[in-house]
C-alpha positions in Angstrom: -6.8 9.3 25.2 -7.9 7.8 28.5 -7.9 4.0 29.4 -11.6 3.7 28.6 -11.4 4.5 25.4 -8.4 2.5 24.5 -9.9 -0.9 26.1 -12.1 -2.8 23.5 -15.5 -3.9 23.9 -15.6 -7.7 24.4 -18.6 -10.0 23.6 -18.7 -13.5 23.2 -21.3 -16.4 22.5 -20.7 -20.4 22.5 -22.1 -21.8 19.6 -22.3 -25.3 17.6 -19.0 -24.2 15.9 -16.8 -23.0 19.1 -16.6 -19.8 20.8 -16.8 -16.6 19.0 -15.3 -13.4 20.5 -15.8 -9.9 19.0 -13.7 -6.6 20.2 -15.0 -3.5 19.3 -13.3 -0.1 19.8 -15.5 2.9 20.6 -13.3 5.1 18.0 -15.0 4.8 14.8 -17.4 2.0 16.4 -14.7 -0.3 14.5 -14.7 -3.9 14.6 -11.0 -4.7 15.8 -11.4 -8.2 16.7 -13.1 -11.4 16.0 -12.3 -14.8 16.7 -13.4 -18.3 16.9 -11.9 -20.1 19.4 -8.8 -18.0 19.6 -8.3 -18.3 15.8 -8.2 -14.4 14.6 -10.7 -14.3 11.3 -10.4 -10.4 11.1 -6.9 -7.9 10.8 -7.4 -6.1 14.3 -5.9 -3.0 13.7 -5.5 -1.2 16.7 -7.6 0.3 19.7 -8.1 3.8 20.5 -6.8 4.9 17.0 -6.9 5.0 13.2 -4.4 3.5 10.7 -4.1 4.2 7.0 -6.1 1.1 6.4 -9.1 1.9 8.6 -9.7 -1.5 10.2 -13.0 -2.4 10.5 -14.8 1.3 11.0 -18.0 2.6 10.3 -18.2 5.2 7.3 -20.6 7.4 7.8 -22.7 9.5 6.8 -20.9 8.8 3.3 -18.5 5.8 2.2 -15.3 5.8 0.2 -15.1 9.2 -1.7 -16.1 12.4 -2.2 -14.4 14.3 -5.3 -12.7 17.1 -3.5 -14.4 17.2 -0.7 -16.8 19.5 -2.7 -20.5 18.8 -3.4 -23.5 21.0 -4.1 -26.5 21.6 -1.8 -29.6 24.1 -2.7 -27.1 26.0 -5.1 -24.2 26.6 -2.7 -20.9 24.3 -3.2 -19.8 22.9 0.3 -16.5 21.6 1.4 -15.9 18.9 3.8 -12.5 17.9 5.2 -9.9 16.6 2.9 -8.4 13.6 4.7 -6.8 11.4 1.7 -4.2 14.3 0.7 -2.7 12.0 -2.1 -6.3 12.0 -3.7 -7.5 15.6 -2.5 -10.5 13.7 -1.3 -13.0 13.2 1.4 -12.7 10.1 2.5 -15.0 7.4 4.3 -17.5 10.3 6.5 -17.1 12.1 9.7 -17.4 9.5 12.6 -13.9 7.1 12.0 -12.0 9.1 14.8 -15.2 9.7 16.8 -15.9 8.3 20.3 -18.9 6.6 20.1 -21.1 5.9 23.5 -22.4 2.7 24.9 -26.3 2.8 24.7 -26.6 -0.8 25.7 -24.6 -3.6 26.4 -25.2 -7.7 27.3 -22.4 -10.6 27.0 -23.5 -11.0 23.2 -24.0 -7.5 21.8 -23.5 -3.8 22.2 -24.9 -1.1 20.7 -22.9 2.4 20.0 -24.7 5.7 19.5 -23.1 9.2 17.7 -24.1 12.2 16.8 -23.3 13.7 13.6 -23.5 17.1 14.1 -24.0 19.9 11.8 -20.6 21.9 10.5 -20.3 23.9 7.5 -19.6 20.9 4.6 -22.7 18.9 6.3 -25.3 21.1 7.8 -27.4 18.7 9.3 -27.8 17.0 12.5 -28.1 12.9 12.2 -28.1 10.6 15.1 -26.5 7.4 14.2 -26.3 3.8 15.9 -24.4 0.4 15.4 -25.2 -2.6 17.0 -22.6 -5.8 17.0 -24.3 -8.8 17.8 -22.8 -12.4 18.0 -25.4 -14.6 16.7 -25.1 -18.7 16.6 -23.5 -18.2 12.8 -21.2 -15.1 13.3 -21.7 -11.9 13.7 -24.8 -9.2 12.9 -24.1 -5.6 12.4 -27.4 -3.4 12.5 -27.3 0.3 12.2 -30.0 3.1 12.3 -29.9 7.1 11.2 -32.3 9.3 12.4 -32.6 12.8 10.9 -32.5 15.6 13.7 -32.8 18.7 11.4 -35.0 20.3 9.7 -34.0 19.7 6.3 -33.6 16.6 4.4 -30.0 15.0 4.7 -28.0 13.1 2.8 -26.6 9.9 3.7 -25.1 6.6 3.5 -22.8 4.3 5.3 -20.3 1.6 4.9 -18.5 -1.0 6.8 -14.2 -1.7 6.3 -13.5 -5.0 7.8 -10.1 -6.9 6.5 -10.9 -10.9 6.7 -8.3 -13.8 7.2 -8.3 -17.7 8.0 -5.8 -19.0 10.5 -3.1 -20.8 8.9 -3.6 -19.6 5.1 -1.9 -17.1 3.5 -4.6 -14.6 2.5 -3.3 -14.6 -1.1 -3.9 -18.0 -1.2 -8.0 -17.4 -0.5 -10.7 -17.2 -3.1 -13.1 -14.6 -4.0 -16.8 -15.4 -5.0 -19.4 -12.8 -5.8 -22.2 -12.5 -8.3 -22.0 -8.9 -8.9 -22.8 -8.0 -12.2 -21.6 -4.6 -12.8 -18.2 -3.0 -11.5 -17.8 0.9 -11.2 -14.6 2.3 -13.3 -12.8 5.0 -11.9 -10.1 7.7 -12.4 -6.8 7.9 -11.0 -8.5 9.4 -8.0 -10.6 6.7 -7.3 -13.7 8.8 -8.4 -16.3 7.3 -10.8 -16.5 7.7 -14.7 -18.8 5.3 -15.6 -19.7 1.1 -15.3 -19.0 -2.0 -16.8 -20.1 -5.1 -16.7 -18.2 -8.1 -14.9 -19.0 -10.6 -17.0 -16.1 -11.8 -18.9 -13.5 -9.2 -17.0 -11.2 -9.6 -14.6 -14.0 -8.5 -12.5 -16.1 -11.7 -12.8 -16.2 -13.5 -9.9 -18.9 -16.0 -10.3 -16.4 -19.1 -10.4 -14.0 -17.9 -7.8 -10.9 -16.2 -7.9 -7.7 -16.2 -6.0 -7.0 -12.7 -3.8 -3.1 -12.9 -5.1 -4.3 -13.2 -8.8 -6.3 -10.1 -8.9 -5.8 -5.8 -7.3 -9.1 -5.0 -6.5 -9.9 -1.6 -5.0 -13.5 -1.2 -6.4 -17.1 -1.2 -5.9 -19.4 -3.6 -7.3 -23.1 -3.0 -7.7 -26.2 -4.6 -9.3 -25.9 -7.4 -6.8 -28.5 -10.6 -7.2 -30.6 -11.2 -4.0 -31.7 -14.7 -2.6 -35.2 -15.3 -1.5 -34.6 -13.2 1.6 -33.9 -10.1 -0.1 -29.7 -10.6 0.9 -26.5 -10.3 -1.3 -23.8 -12.1 -0.7 -20.0 -12.1 -1.1 -17.7 -15.4 0.0 -14.6 -15.7 0.7 -13.0 -19.1 1.6 -10.0 -21.7 1.8 -9.4 -24.5 0.1 -10.2 -26.8 2.9 -13.5 -25.6 3.0 -13.6 -23.2 5.7 -14.8 -19.4 4.7 -16.7 -16.3 4.9 -20.1 -15.4 4.0 -20.7 -11.7 4.0 -24.2 -10.7 3.6 -26.0 -7.4 3.2 -29.6 -6.7 3.3 -31.4 -4.8 0.2 -30.6 -1.1 2.1 -26.8 -2.1 1.0 -26.7 -1.8 -2.9 -22.8 -2.0 -3.3 -19.8 -3.8 -2.2 -16.4 -2.5 -2.1 -13.6 -5.3 -2.5 -9.8 -4.0 -1.5 -7.1 -6.8 -1.9 -3.7 -4.7 -1.2 -0.5 -6.7 -1.6 0.9 -3.7 0.4 -1.0 -3.9 3.6 1.2 -3.2 7.3 -0.4 -4.2 10.4 2.0 -2.1 12.2 4.6 0.5 11.6 7.9 -1.8 10.9 5.9 -4.8 9.8 6.4 -6.6 6.5 4.1 -5.7 3.5 1.6 -8.8 2.9 -2.1 -9.3 1.4 -5.0 -8.6 3.0 -8.8 -8.5 1.7 -11.7 -6.3 2.7 -15.0 -6.7 2.1 -17.2 -3.5 2.6 -20.7 -3.3 2.5 -21.7 0.2 1.5 -25.2 1.7 0.9 -24.0 3.9 -1.9 -21.2 4.0 -4.3 -17.9 6.6 -4.2 -19.0 10.1 -4.6 -22.8 9.5 -4.3 -23.2 13.1 -2.3 -22.3 14.1 -6.1 -23.9 11.8 -8.2 -26.9 10.8 -6.2 -26.7 7.3 -7.1 -28.4 5.2 -4.2 -28.2 8.3 -1.8 -30.2 8.4 0.9 -32.2 11.9 1.9 -33.3 11.4 5.5 -36.6 13.5 6.1 -36.7 15.0 9.5 -37.5 11.9 12.1 -37.3 9.1 10.1 -35.0 6.4 11.2 -33.0 4.5 7.8 -32.5 1.1 9.2 -30.5 -1.6 7.5 -28.0 -4.7 8.5 -24.9 -7.1 7.3 -23.3 -10.0 8.7 -20.7 -12.2 8.7 -20.9 -16.0 8.7 -18.0 -18.3 9.0 -18.2 -22.0 8.6 
């Protein structure tokens, strides 16, 4: 792999809170660094490569799993590459290890583009863009997708950042969400139904400590503010924390809190916390739930972001 691919794209912006810096990898359009005054706010992963934890990647044209990599289209069973072998699922789309091109760059923003080219398991050409922009409160991520094919193309997407706060063990951070529904999954993480979060271990309305619950679940029915945004919060006891917001196209959020996170081979296992805005849930190519079907020439637009205070 060339040095140009390995080197991150570095964005910087001075704000009233301090100096925000974001580092983006062209591989997977991944957010591999986000810091405030040199205090890292995300698990960085590695530039130019993909780890088993998929730090910061953009998942497109589907997030999460497709059951066995198979889905039905116009009476035919299409097969996508199975890349989660222990579950025998197609996981996180077709662009995780793809090298995006830089379309536009300034000191505070970069727009990356990638073509999902037609193949046997996904016979559509869809051009996608991802824009990272540092703003006063943190980072805004904007997406577009345009179908270049004659037939309508199924489409969904998601982000995959892991968050951290300097000086605080991740297991001691608190998650808060107003999500009303959680998807129930089988042993291969394929949805089998839903249940209300209220009065269950998935009820995060009052805040739950990361280390007290293992989540690897998709949440939906997200209450929204007057601007149509849904919010998931991750905070420390001293008040520092994140507001991960997502617009109305992002109808799901996956929360993943492993106690077996490895930042590199040979490192000690520890807690991590991923908060992943997604436009559809797992296996949406088969369920059809919240899946977009893009008509030729239609440009899908969606955004989410990270506020830190």
